[in-house]
N, CA and C atoms as a LAMMPS dump frame, in Angstrom:
ITEM: TIMESTEP
0
ITEM: NUMBER OF ATOMS
282
ITEM: BOX BOUNDS ff ff ff
-5.0000000000000000e+02 5.0000000000000000e+02
-5.0000000000000000e+02 5.0000000000000000e+02
-5.0000000000000000e+02 5.0000000000000000e+02
ITEM: ATOMS id mol type element x y z
1 1 1 N 287.078 334.602 -473.025
2 1 2 C 286.468 334.527 -471.789
3 1 3 C 287.294 333.683 -470.894
4 2 1 N 287.931 332.658 -471.523
5 2 2 C 288.98 331.956 -470.65
6 2 3 C 290.044 332.668 -470.051
7 3 1 N 290.585 333.56 -470.862
8 3 2 C 291.672 334.263 -470.508
9 3 3 C 291.408 335.422 -469.501
10 4 1 N 290.209 336.038 -469.735
11 4 2 C 289.798 337.204 -468.905
12 4 3 C 289.171 336.752 -467.614
13 5 1 N 288.249 335.749 -467.722
14 5 2 C 287.376 335.486 -466.511
15 5 3 C 287.507 333.922 -466.023
16 6 1 N 288.403 333.161 -466.765
17 6 2 C 288.557 331.835 -466.251
18 6 3 C 287.237 331.035 -466.342
19 7 1 N 286.56 331.177 -467.548
20 7 2 C 285.26 330.471 -467.843
21 7 3 C 285.403 329.934 -469.23
22 8 1 N 284.709 328.811 -469.458
23 8 2 C 284.503 328.196 -470.814
24 8 3 C 283.154 328.467 -471.183
25 9 1 N 283.021 329.061 -472.376
26 9 2 C 281.648 329.343 -472.963
27 9 3 C 281.063 328.07 -473.485
28 10 1 N 279.885 327.69 -473.065
29 10 2 C 279.277 326.485 -473.674
30 10 3 C 278.076 326.815 -474.48
31 11 1 N 277.704 328.036 -474.463
32 11 2 C 276.506 328.515 -475.308
33 11 3 C 276.433 329.905 -475.256
34 12 1 N 276.05 330.648 -476.303
35 12 2 C 275.898 332.062 -476.36
36 12 3 C 275.027 332.494 -477.385
37 13 1 N 274.433 333.791 -477.08
38 13 2 C 273.51 334.383 -477.977
39 13 3 C 273.753 335.93 -477.927
40 14 1 N 273.704 336.565 -479.216
41 14 2 C 274.025 338.011 -479.241
42 14 3 C 272.48 338.607 -478.872
43 15 1 N 272.619 339.498 -477.867
44 15 2 C 271.326 340.192 -477.608
45 15 3 C 271.097 341.533 -478.345
46 16 1 N 272.174 342.12 -478.72
47 16 2 C 272.194 343.362 -479.369
48 16 3 C 273.523 344.163 -479.313
49 17 1 N 273.361 345.362 -479.812
50 17 2 C 274.694 346.195 -479.867
51 17 3 C 274.203 347.73 -479.734
52 18 1 N 275.157 348.404 -479.27
53 18 2 C 275.047 349.85 -479.234
54 18 3 C 276.213 350.614 -479.81
55 19 1 N 275.924 351.869 -480.31
56 19 2 C 277.063 352.607 -480.785
57 19 3 C 276.79 354.098 -480.183
58 20 1 N 277.947 354.626 -479.656
59 20 2 C 277.812 355.985 -479.064
60 20 3 C 279.064 356.687 -479.325
61 21 1 N 278.89 358.032 -479.261
62 21 2 C 280.156 358.91 -479.56
63 21 3 C 280.348 359.839 -478.496
64 22 1 N 281.571 360.016 -478.054
65 22 2 C 281.917 360.965 -477.069
66 22 3 C 281.831 362.409 -477.592
67 23 1 N 281.138 363.198 -476.868
68 23 2 C 280.783 364.629 -477.381
69 23 3 C 281.525 365.747 -476.685
70 24 1 N 282.43 365.409 -475.747
71 24 2 C 283.261 366.392 -475.13
72 24 3 C 284.527 365.749 -474.398
73 25 1 N 285.376 366.539 -473.932
74 25 2 C 286.519 365.941 -473.265
75 25 3 C 287.521 365.527 -474.141
76 26 1 N 288.542 364.952 -473.592
77 26 2 C 289.701 364.542 -474.29
78 26 3 C 289.506 363.469 -475.291
79 27 1 N 288.392 362.685 -475.096
80 27 2 C 288.025 361.745 -476.098
81 27 3 C 286.902 362.103 -477.083
82 28 1 N 286.812 363.495 -477.268
83 28 2 C 285.858 363.988 -478.169
84 28 3 C 285.848 363.252 -479.597
85 29 1 N 284.719 362.824 -480.028
86 29 2 C 284.745 362.134 -481.504
87 29 3 C 284.974 360.632 -481.325
88 30 1 N 285.464 360.122 -480.197
89 30 2 C 285.779 358.705 -479.99
90 30 3 C 284.425 357.879 -480.227
91 31 1 N 284.365 356.913 -481.055
92 31 2 C 283.104 356.075 -481.206
93 31 3 C 283.282 354.851 -480.405
94 32 1 N 282.29 354.478 -479.638
95 32 2 C 282.404 353.342 -478.829
96 32 3 C 281.292 352.334 -479.341
97 33 1 N 281.643 351.148 -479.558
98 33 2 C 280.653 350.106 -480.059
99 33 3 C 280.725 348.975 -478.931
100 34 1 N 279.563 348.583 -478.651
101 34 2 C 279.435 347.484 -477.553
102 34 3 C 278.518 346.417 -478.075
103 35 1 N 278.822 345.294 -477.861
104 35 2 C 277.855 344.231 -478.018
105 35 3 C 277.495 343.462 -476.789
106 36 1 N 276.176 343.093 -476.668
107 36 2 C 275.784 342.516 -475.469
108 36 3 C 275.442 341.05 -475.738
109 37 1 N 275.968 340.134 -474.885
110 37 2 C 275.718 338.724 -475.191
111 37 3 C 275.218 338.039 -473.921
112 38 1 N 274.454 336.95 -474.162
113 38 2 C 274.147 336.081 -472.991
114 38 3 C 274.904 334.834 -473.249
115 39 1 N 275.672 334.367 -472.258
116 39 2 C 276.539 333.333 -472.405
117 39 3 C 276.254 332.279 -471.281
118 40 1 N 276.254 331.085 -471.645
119 40 2 C 276.232 329.972 -470.529
120 40 3 C 277.675 329.573 -470.388
121 41 1 N 278.239 329.578 -469.277
122 41 2 C 279.626 329.258 -468.87
123 41 3 C 279.816 328.22 -467.886
124 42 1 N 280.975 327.692 -467.973
125 42 2 C 281.4 326.656 -466.989
126 42 3 C 282.662 327.405 -466.377
127 43 1 N 282.536 327.61 -464.949
128 43 2 C 283.49 328.217 -464.182
129 43 3 C 284.737 327.302 -464.128
130 44 1 N 285.909 327.875 -464.274
131 44 2 C 287.107 327.168 -464.218
132 44 3 C 287.904 327.694 -462.858
133 45 1 N 288.844 327.057 -462.555
134 45 2 C 289.613 327.511 -461.335
135 45 3 C 290.089 328.998 -461.653
136 46 1 N 290.048 329.844 -460.545
137 46 2 C 290.365 331.293 -460.854
138 46 3 C 291.863 331.332 -460.748
139 47 1 N 292.472 331.75 -461.879
140 47 2 C 293.87 331.926 -462.092
141 47 3 C 294.186 333.308 -462.912
142 48 1 N 293.91 334.361 -462.244
143 48 2 C 294.175 335.625 -462.946
144 48 3 C 295.573 335.795 -463.509
145 49 1 N 295.614 336.242 -464.799
146 49 2 C 296.945 336.288 -465.452
147 49 3 C 297.227 337.727 -466.109
148 50 1 N 296.218 338.576 -466.251
149 50 2 C 296.404 339.781 -466.97
150 50 3 C 295.787 340.757 -466.061
151 51 1 N 295.044 341.83 -466.67
152 51 2 C 294.571 342.993 -466.001
153 51 3 C 293.339 342.724 -464.976
154 52 1 N 292.676 341.653 -465.109
155 52 2 C 291.491 341.373 -464.254
156 52 3 C 292.019 340.561 -463.085
157 53 1 N 291.925 341.153 -461.95
158 53 2 C 292.482 340.537 -460.684
159 53 3 C 291.478 339.802 -459.91
160 54 1 N 290.177 339.959 -460.149
161 54 2 C 289.147 339.304 -459.365
162 54 3 C 287.829 339.008 -460.245
163 55 1 N 286.963 338.108 -459.78
164 55 2 C 285.844 337.9 -460.394
165 55 3 C 284.721 337.761 -459.292
166 56 1 N 283.554 338.063 -459.743
167 56 2 C 282.344 337.951 -458.759
168 56 3 C 281.371 337.199 -459.432
169 57 1 N 280.908 336.115 -458.841
170 57 2 C 279.875 335.185 -459.442
171 57 3 C 278.663 335.6 -458.669
172 58 1 N 277.525 336.027 -459.369
173 58 2 C 276.311 336.381 -458.652
174 58 3 C 275.147 335.766 -459.372
175 59 1 N 273.988 335.556 -458.712
176 59 2 C 272.76 335.009 -459.393
177 59 3 C 272.42 336.142 -460.423
178 60 1 N 271.702 335.596 -461.488
179 60 2 C 271.124 336.533 -462.529
180 60 3 C 270.311 337.618 -461.813
181 61 1 N 269.556 337.328 -460.795
182 61 2 C 268.677 338.276 -460.221
183 61 3 C 269.288 339.318 -459.463
184 62 1 N 270.631 339.161 -459.278
185 62 2 C 271.381 340.25 -458.523
186 62 3 C 272.452 341.012 -459.4
187 63 1 N 272.445 340.625 -460.728
188 63 2 C 273.363 341.219 -461.586
189 63 3 C 273.471 342.823 -461.716
190 64 1 N 272.178 343.302 -461.717
191 64 2 C 272.13 344.87 -461.913
192 64 3 C 272.813 345.512 -460.712
193 65 1 N 272.922 344.953 -459.521
194 65 2 C 273.523 345.599 -458.401
195 65 3 C 275.017 345.841 -458.693
196 66 1 N 275.587 345.143 -459.67
197 66 2 C 276.997 345.236 -459.947
198 66 3 C 277.39 345.901 -461.263
199 67 1 N 276.402 346.382 -462.131
200 67 2 C 276.62 347.096 -463.348
201 67 3 C 276.783 348.569 -463.049
202 68 1 N 277.954 349.117 -463.414
203 68 2 C 278.155 350.563 -463.194
204 68 3 C 278.794 351.112 -464.51
205 69 1 N 277.92 351.578 -465.522
206 69 2 C 278.545 352.048 -466.671
207 69 3 C 278.85 353.609 -466.255
208 70 1 N 279.642 354.16 -467.324
209 70 2 C 280.098 355.689 -466.983
210 70 3 C 278.999 356.676 -467.196
211 71 1 N 277.788 356.231 -467.702
212 71 2 C 276.731 357.288 -467.756
213 71 3 C 275.394 356.535 -467.648
214 72 1 N 274.379 357.265 -467.346
215 72 2 C 272.962 356.729 -467.149
216 72 3 C 272.469 356.093 -468.375
217 73 1 N 272.71 356.658 -469.527
218 73 2 C 272.157 356.026 -470.828
219 73 3 C 272.8 354.699 -470.991
220 74 1 N 274.078 354.592 -470.747
221 74 2 C 274.828 353.255 -470.946
222 74 3 C 274.218 352.24 -469.913
223 75 1 N 274.048 352.744 -468.733
224 75 2 C 273.554 351.816 -467.69
225 75 3 C 272.187 351.256 -468.092
226 76 1 N 271.352 352.111 -468.587
227 76 2 C 269.923 351.652 -469.036
228 76 3 C 270.075 350.659 -470.068
229 77 1 N 270.96 350.81 -471.048
230 77 2 C 271.113 349.886 -472.094
231 77 3 C 271.617 348.468 -471.557
232 78 1 N 272.6 348.596 -470.63
233 78 2 C 273.178 347.321 -469.977
234 78 3 C 271.907 346.741 -469.122
235 79 1 N 271.167 347.409 -468.464
236 79 2 C 270.073 346.858 -467.678
237 79 3 C 268.949 346.14 -468.64
238 80 1 N 268.829 346.774 -469.805
239 80 2 C 267.98 346.17 -470.764
240 80 3 C 268.492 344.896 -471.229
241 81 1 N 269.742 344.779 -471.484
242 81 2 C 270.324 343.554 -472.011
243 81 3 C 270.325 342.537 -470.929
244 82 1 N 270.542 342.89 -469.665
245 82 2 C 270.305 341.809 -468.572
246 82 3 C 269.017 341.442 -468.413
247 83 1 N 268.008 342.263 -468.565
248 83 2 C 266.634 341.808 -468.518
249 83 3 C 266.278 340.804 -469.62
250 84 1 N 266.799 341.07 -470.76
251 84 2 C 266.459 340.155 -471.905
252 84 3 C 267.247 338.826 -471.767
253 85 1 N 268.545 338.93 -471.14
254 85 2 C 269.412 337.734 -470.947
255 85 3 C 268.597 336.808 -469.943
256 86 1 N 268.085 337.364 -468.784
257 86 2 C 267.528 336.649 -467.799
258 86 3 C 266.215 336.037 -468.26
259 87 1 N 265.438 336.812 -469.073
260 87 2 C 264.203 336.311 -469.57
261 87 3 C 264.348 335.372 -470.684
262 88 1 N 265.457 335.453 -471.275
263 88 2 C 265.646 334.513 -472.443
264 88 3 C 264.799 334.95 -473.729
265 89 1 N 264.382 336.19 -473.64
266 89 2 C 263.599 336.631 -474.733
267 89 3 C 264.225 337.847 -475.644
268 90 1 N 265.495 337.667 -475.642
269 90 2 C 266.361 338.603 -476.429
270 90 3 C 265.997 338.48 -477.893
271 91 1 N 266.358 339.61 -478.526
272 91 2 C 266.094 339.71 -480.027
273 91 3 C 266.591 338.372 -480.803
274 92 1 N 265.843 337.975 -481.726
275 92 2 C 266.158 336.773 -482.515
276 92 3 C 266.619 337.398 -483.868
277 93 1 N 267.542 336.557 -484.649
278 93 2 C 267.903 336.971 -485.982
279 93 3 C 266.618 336.772 -486.866
280 94 1 N 266.53 337.676 -487.924
281 94 2 C 265.497 337.574 -488.887
282 94 3 C 265.344 336.27 -489.634
């Protein structure tokens, strides 16, 4: 997180994960695994070094405005993770 977003993680919790497989196109059969985390971070001075050239810091209540996944199903999963992260009621380990 420090390298990509210039933030230091001070706390985190796994909310869940998803697995999907590409069913057509040039990536047919490609399996995508995503994990969804809630992280408390400390912002550092913005110094982009690699592929990420900007960051946007928004209140939790506005985060959904900026989530744009490649398909509707992925967007619904991301929105669910955001809801759980904001509420603090994400899945707990058994």
